[in-house]
Steps between C-alpha positions, in 0.01 A plus 500: 500500500647851482511550877708186540736619237529836679585321827762302321659813356490672833668202663779538240555861598443443868850629594429824324178528689671467831776749402243752373291455808804568724588807287154641545502443867842677535391789292194552707672524834833648382605805711206450724557565860223258629557244227264197520310667790315675221359157403303482821414865540191493269310209654581610855412866423161393345439256778555774771266733304237228499540425860448861593213566255311176542587377852475826694280740294289267282442167676536233225467137622798266448338165591676507837841545374712793634468766227858566443588149395162456337575780257858430453432140419320623188705804426821309472401276207295791347807728508699226324222475237493877449878553496547217243243640260604866546864421424437230238242672280736789386818280496506436121479872424755591764748262348449600146877530428545133562189404333600660175867403486537146620289185509398339817158378617309827572310316778803537712429873565159462657580180671823652661268770637289232664806324639639824649164566667519154647810592676317799639227257599738289693624803702139573591446144587770523769289771659185295481672209672600729769128607528393136521730443782391824683128402454569132592359360166568128514632287209234277371476225226270730290803734449641238264243617251659849466734404219194392287341835549824683433566298176155615382579852577830473303317357201254789500780757541704352209193492267394859586856636473575330172183612323493848642880575434457396137197721461675781670756510211214594266282694739693691769168572674516162648785588754298812598181301557670231712525693829131605469387144428706348773361748751140406408594127502631541853164624628331203312721256703481405871805701625362760739190292574422127533308283259213484748409867446422439127122444467398139447331573178800673355759255614476246197578798264757645736692174517554504117776738592795258537683736733195500735523115516872499556509772767209341687676167459818626669300607799307181512818286529701738716249580765214245492699177424263411215526485119313756290212394284669262246242571235582867519876425506450287182311778334777749590751262357291457182471889464870541557593234238271663246649838572851353464420334169335818361785718638765281350324477168472877472867535591619256250281629231639850511852433640664499148376850434627651834809653337307664216242660731733613770 
């Protein structure tokens, strides 16, 4: 199977992936006064904006959860999702000099962007842990399910990033469209509002969005000590795997012609 062969090839070049990820991380924060503080600025800034707008001016229910931690619990993984795609999709074009001169698995470039975004996510996670302590959120057995949700999110991110980064080599409009599509996707996901506010008749269609399932799942296990709907989680996993297979297939199909197009 092509995907298995790709994983084996990537494992062979794993040290290069680590080195390139470290290089990308250093380049991003080089000569930056605040350094890694910028990694948590976006989710915190957006959370504060949502708190002011939707907690004081427009009252949006939060299922009994204090709105700051309610919104941040979804904004943190969503910011990781957005940052990984935003950096990974143009990564092939941005590294055209290496693509055209030496051989290495081209997947390294988009995957390194996801890895560096994960480091940013970990910085934001420290803030979230502090919020959990401040709001006295107790540790529960259901939280052990978080890695499952996170793994599904990674699968979805890798599939989207690989496919879109390959298409972006041919159609540069892709990288221009991504911010708009992600903005629309955000409002179609339970970030600023809870799932309970989605009309019952619309919910089966709404939950076809894997990020809606995952973001709602994070809240379920964090605040209510219960597992999300396992059928919905299974559907999100199936959709994410299909996206990964399609994205990888697109990438490998056009990878050999990257140097000629760029």
